C-alpha positions as CSV (number, residue, x, y, z in Angstrom):
1,M,35.3,183.8,74.9
2,K,37.4,181.3,76.9
3,I,36.7,180.0,80.4
4,N,40.1,179.9,82.0
5,L,39.7,176.6,83.8
6,S,42.4,174.0,83.2
7,H,41.1,170.6,81.9
8,F,43.6,168.6,83.9
9,E,41.7,165.4,83.2
10,E,43.0,165.5,79.6
11,T,46.6,165.7,80.9
12,Q,46.0,162.8,83.2
13,S,44.6,160.7,80.4
14,V,47.6,161.5,78.2
15,R,50.0,160.8,81.1
16,K,48.4,157.4,81.7
17,A,48.5,156.5,78.0
18,L,52.2,157.4,77.8
19,F,52.9,155.4,81.0
20,E,51.4,152.3,79.3
21,K,53.2,152.8,76.0
22,L,56.6,153.1,77.8
23,L,55.8,149.8,79.6
24,L,56.8,151.2,83.0
25,P,56.6,149.3,86.2
26,A,53.4,150.0,88.2
27,D,55.2,151.5,91.2
28,L,56.8,154.3,89.2
29,R,55.3,157.8,88.9
30,L,55.4,159.6,85.6
31,D,55.3,163.4,85.4
32,F,56.3,166.3,83.1
33,A,58.5,169.3,83.4
34,F,58.5,172.5,81.3
35,D,62.3,172.1,80.8
36,V,65.4,170.6,82.3
37,V,65.8,173.3,85.0
38,H,62.2,172.7,86.1
39,G,62.7,169.0,86.0
40,L,65.9,168.9,88.1
41,N,64.5,171.4,90.6
42,D,61.4,169.2,90.9
43,L,63.4,166.1,91.6
44,T,66.0,167.6,94.0
45,R,64.1,170.2,95.9
46,S,61.1,167.9,96.6
47,L,63.4,165.4,98.2
48,A,65.2,168.1,100.2
49,D,61.8,169.3,101.6
50,L,60.8,165.7,102.3
51,H,64.0,165.0,104.3
52,P,64.9,168.3,106.0
53,H,67.3,166.5,108.4
54,K,69.6,165.5,105.6
55,R,71.9,168.4,104.6
56,S,74.4,166.7,102.4
57,I,74.3,165.9,98.7
58,A,76.8,164.6,96.2
59,V,77.6,165.0,92.5
60,L,79.2,162.4,90.3
61,G,82.3,164.1,89.0
62,A,82.5,167.6,87.7
63,Q,79.2,168.4,86.0
64,P,78.2,170.7,83.1
65,P,75.2,173.1,83.4
66,P,72.5,172.9,84.5
67,V,73.4,170.1,86.9
68,A,76.3,172.1,88.2
69,E,74.1,175.1,88.8
70,I,71.6,173.1,90.8
71,A,74.4,171.8,93.0
72,M,75.7,175.3,93.5
73,Q,72.3,176.6,94.6
74,F,72.2,173.7,97.2
75,A,75.6,174.9,98.5
76,G,74.2,178.4,98.8
77,Q,71.4,177.0,101.0
78,G,74.0,175.6,103.4
79,F,74.1,172.0,102.1
80,S,77.4,170.1,102.0
81,V,78.0,169.3,98.4
82,Q,80.5,166.4,97.9
83,T,82.1,165.5,94.6
84,I,82.7,161.8,93.8
85,P,85.8,162.0,91.6
86,V,85.7,160.9,87.9
87,S,88.4,160.9,85.3
88,F,87.7,160.6,81.6
89,L,91.2,159.3,80.9
90,M,91.1,156.4,83.4
91,M,88.0,154.9,85.0
92,D,89.1,153.9,88.5
93,E,86.5,151.8,90.3
94,M,88.7,151.8,93.5
95,A,88.6,155.6,93.6
96,L,84.8,155.4,93.3
97,K,84.6,152.9,96.2
98,T,86.9,155.0,98.3
99,A,84.9,158.2,97.7
100,W,81.7,156.4,98.2
101,E,82.7,155.1,101.6
102,T,83.6,158.6,102.7
103,L,80.3,160.2,101.9
104,K,78.6,161.8,104.9
105,K,76.0,159.7,106.7
106,D,73.3,162.3,106.0
107,T,73.8,162.3,102.2
108,L,70.4,162.6,100.6
109,F,71.1,162.1,96.9
110,V,73.7,161.8,94.1
111,L,73.1,164.0,91.2
112,C,74.6,163.4,87.7
113,S,74.3,163.6,84.0
114,A,74.3,160.4,82.1
115,V,76.6,161.7,79.4
116,E,79.1,164.6,79.2
117,P,77.8,166.7,76.3
118,I,81.1,167.6,74.6
119,T,83.2,164.5,74.6
120,G,80.2,162.0,74.7
121,V,81.9,160.2,77.7
122,I,79.4,158.2,79.8
123,Y,79.5,158.9,83.5
124,P,79.7,155.8,85.7
125,Y,76.1,156.4,87.0
126,D,75.3,152.6,86.8
127,W,77.8,151.9,89.5
128,I,76.4,154.7,91.7
129,R,72.7,153.7,91.3
130,H,73.4,150.1,92.3
131,E,75.3,151.2,95.4
132,A,73.1,154.1,96.4
133,A,70.0,152.2,97.3
134,K,71.9,150.0,99.7
135,K,72.4,153.1,101.9
136,N,69.0,154.7,101.2
137,I,70.6,157.4,99.1
138,F,68.7,158.6,96.0
139,T,70.2,158.7,92.5
140,L,69.0,161.5,90.3
141,I,70.0,161.2,86.6
142,Y,69.7,163.7,83.8
143,Q,69.4,162.2,80.3
144,S,70.2,164.5,77.4
145,P,69.2,163.6,73.8
146,D,72.6,162.0,73.3
147,S,72.1,159.8,76.3
148,L,68.7,158.7,75.1
149,T,70.1,157.1,71.9
150,H,71.0,154.3,74.3
151,G,67.5,154.1,75.6
152,L,65.4,155.6,78.4
153,I,66.8,154.8,81.8
154,I,64.1,153.2,83.9
155,P,64.4,153.5,87.7
156,E,65.3,150.1,89.1
157,T,64.8,150.9,92.8
158,H,62.5,153.1,94.9
159,F,65.4,155.5,95.3
160,E,65.9,156.7,91.7
161,G,64.6,159.6,89.7
162,I,65.2,160.3,86.0
163,C,64.9,163.6,84.1
164,A,64.7,162.7,80.4
165,D,65.2,165.6,77.9
166,P,64.8,164.3,74.3
167,L,63.7,167.8,73.0
168,W,66.6,169.8,74.4
169,G,66.8,173.2,72.8
170,E,63.3,173.2,71.3
171,A,60.8,175.9,72.3
172,S,58.2,173.4,73.6
173,G,60.8,170.9,74.8
174,L,59.0,169.2,77.7
175,N,61.0,166.8,79.9
176,L,59.8,163.5,81.3
177,L,60.2,162.7,85.0
178,L,60.3,159.2,86.3
179,K,60.2,158.8,90.0
180,G,60.7,155.7,92.2
181,E,58.3,155.0,95.0
182,R,60.4,156.7,97.6
183,C,61.2,159.7,95.3
184,L,57.8,161.3,95.8
185,G,58.1,164.5,97.8
186,D,55.8,167.5,97.2
187,K,56.0,168.8,93.6
188,L,58.0,171.9,93.1
189,L,55.0,173.8,91.8
190,W,51.7,173.6,93.7
191,G,48.6,173.2,91.6
192,E,48.1,171.4,88.3
193,S,50.5,172.7,85.6
194,R,49.1,173.5,82.2
195,Y,51.0,171.3,79.7
196,E,49.9,171.8,76.1
197,L,48.6,168.5,74.8
198,E,50.6,169.0,71.5
199,A,53.8,169.5,73.5
200,I,53.1,166.2,75.4
201,K,52.4,164.5,72.1
202,K,55.8,165.8,70.7
203,L,57.5,164.5,73.8
204,E,55.8,161.1,73.5
205,E,56.9,160.8,69.8
206,A,60.5,161.5,70.7
207,L,60.5,159.0,73.6
208,L,58.9,156.2,71.5
209,K,61.0,156.7,68.4
210,P,62.8,153.5,67.7
211,L,66.5,153.5,68.7
212,S,68.6,154.1,65.6
213,T,71.6,151.9,64.8
214,E,73.0,154.6,62.6
215,T,73.8,157.2,65.4
216,E,76.9,155.4,66.4
217,D,79.7,153.4,64.6
218,K,82.4,152.3,67.0
219,V,84.5,150.7,64.2
220,A,84.5,153.8,62.1
221,V,85.3,156.1,65.0
222,I,88.2,153.9,66.3
223,A,89.6,153.5,62.8
224,F,89.5,157.3,62.2
225,E,91.2,158.0,65.5
226,D,93.8,155.3,65.0
227,K,94.6,156.7,61.6
228,L,95.2,160.1,63.2
229,K,97.4,158.6,65.9
230,M,99.6,157.0,63.1
231,Q,99.8,160.3,61.2
232,L,100.2,162.8,64.0
233,G,102.1,160.9,66.6
234,A,102.4,161.7,70.3
235,E,101.5,165.3,69.9
236,T,97.8,164.4,69.5
237,H,95.9,162.9,72.4
238,F,92.7,160.8,72.6
239,L,90.3,159.5,75.2
240,G,91.4,156.2,76.8
241,D,90.5,152.9,75.1
242,D,88.6,151.7,78.1
243,I,86.5,154.8,78.6
244,P,82.7,154.2,78.2
245,R,81.6,156.8,75.5
246,L,79.2,157.4,72.7
247,Y,80.7,156.5,69.4
248,D,78.9,159.1,67.4
249,R,81.9,161.4,67.3
250,A,85.7,161.5,67.1
251,V,87.4,163.3,70.0
252,L,91.0,164.6,69.8
253,F,93.3,167.1,71.4
254,V,96.0,168.6,69.2
255,D,99.1,170.1,70.9
256,G,100.0,173.6,69.6
257,V,96.7,174.1,67.9
258,G,93.7,176.1,69.2
259,G,90.4,174.2,68.9
260,E,88.6,177.3,67.8
261,S,91.1,178.0,65.0
262,L,90.8,174.4,63.8
263,V,87.0,174.6,63.7
264,Y,87.4,177.8,61.7
265,E,89.8,176.2,59.2
266,L,87.6,173.1,58.7
267,K,84.5,175.3,58.2
268,K,86.2,176.7,55.0
269,N,85.9,173.2,53.6
270,K,82.3,172.9,54.9
271,I,83.3,170.4,57.6
272,E,81.1,170.6,60.7
273,S,83.1,170.4,63.9
274,F,83.1,171.6,67.5
275,T,85.5,172.4,70.3
276,G,85.5,172.6,74.1
277,A,87.7,175.7,73.9
278,A,86.2,178.4,76.2
279,C,86.6,181.1,73.6
280,A,84.3,179.3,71.3
281,W,81.4,179.8,73.6
282,N,82.0,183.5,74.4
283,N,82.2,182.6,78.1
284,P,85.5,181.8,79.7
285,H,83.8,179.7,82.4
286,I,81.7,177.5,80.2
287,N,84.1,174.6,80.3
288,S,85.1,174.7,83.9
289,W,84.1,171.1,84.4
290,L,86.3,169.4,81.8
291,P,89.7,170.1,83.6
292,Q,88.2,168.5,86.7
293,L,87.5,165.3,84.7
294,G,91.1,164.5,83.9
295,L,91.6,166.8,80.9
296,T,94.2,169.5,81.2
297,S,93.2,173.1,80.4
298,Q,95.6,172.8,77.4
299,W,93.7,169.8,76.1
300,V,90.4,171.6,76.5
301,Q,91.6,174.6,74.5
302,S,93.0,172.3,71.8
303,S,90.0,169.9,71.6
304,L,88.2,169.0,68.4
305,I,85.0,167.0,68.1
306,L,84.0,165.6,64.7
307,P,80.5,164.2,64.2
308,L,80.2,160.7,62.7
309,A,78.8,161.9,59.5
310,E,82.0,164.0,58.9
311,I,84.5,161.3,59.7
312,K,82.8,159.1,57.2
313,K,83.5,161.5,54.4
314,S,86.5,160.5,52.4
315,S,87.9,164.0,52.2
316,T,87.7,164.9,55.9
317,F,90.9,163.2,57.0
318,D,93.1,165.0,54.4
319,H,91.5,168.4,55.1
320,L,92.0,167.9,58.9
321,I,95.7,167.0,58.5
322,A,96.2,170.0,56.2
323,A,94.5,172.3,58.7
324,I,96.6,171.1,61.6
325,S,99.8,171.4,59.6
326,A,98.9,175.0,58.5
327,L,98.1,176.1,62.1
328,R,101.2,174.5,63.6
329,E,103.3,176.3,61.0
330,I,101.7,179.6,61.9
331,S,102.2,179.0,65.6
332,G,105.8,177.7,65.1
333,S,105.0,174.5,67.0
């Protein structure tokens, strides 16, 4: 038989060991969440309960799910949800400053992802986190596996919270929560949650894995995109040269060619690729955030993302050019 009492002391011991292995400052609090939705709810709603007089929040640019869904639920509860504008074609610090100065005085926190998942563009969260603490505004950042290739973000002030998600998509994909000293409202779930020790160990291994120098290659990505510019001309578009991004993928937008069709054509040659085109996700609303980040709807529909491993194959470029030419001939463009 089993005695259904949770041995929370074991979890506490594992939590303490992980805290020490991550070399975290003593004033931080480390916790776990069952998944990203639990983690973001824990960070945001605990603060909202702790500061009931503050009824405004902000998001950094248009956000993908689940960050956008969290903000939407706050709006449904009567909160004022403000958007700090971000463009992936031109990072404008002056626009950031202007938007920042117009935030409502009762703004509680700014919520954001560290990296946009399709393009790999890095949101300007660093600028926000350095300004927010000056006004006693919290910064809550979601880190996807892509973002974690640059390392775990450690809260630098008492007003920061991090939800790190190195096991996204896995059945037992626990999240790590790091909370600054002022970021400590009541936990979302009362009582001691039962986290499987094996799941915590898996999370620990993912967080402590050495950063790989092979996940990105800026020289290779830029060379591939420049070669495409020379071959395809002005009818193909790219992210701006000064846009902070992950260089683990090439990102292009091809006029007159549907992204989904291009992915299908490349698949015939066993080339892995992706697109932000809504039809590829069986949901016309899945990419509602990209047009708000400076990319036109046409660009989103014609987007193609090629992983680093594919652009390093000598045959990929020729197959890509052939596929684009064939599709343009069919469409008459």
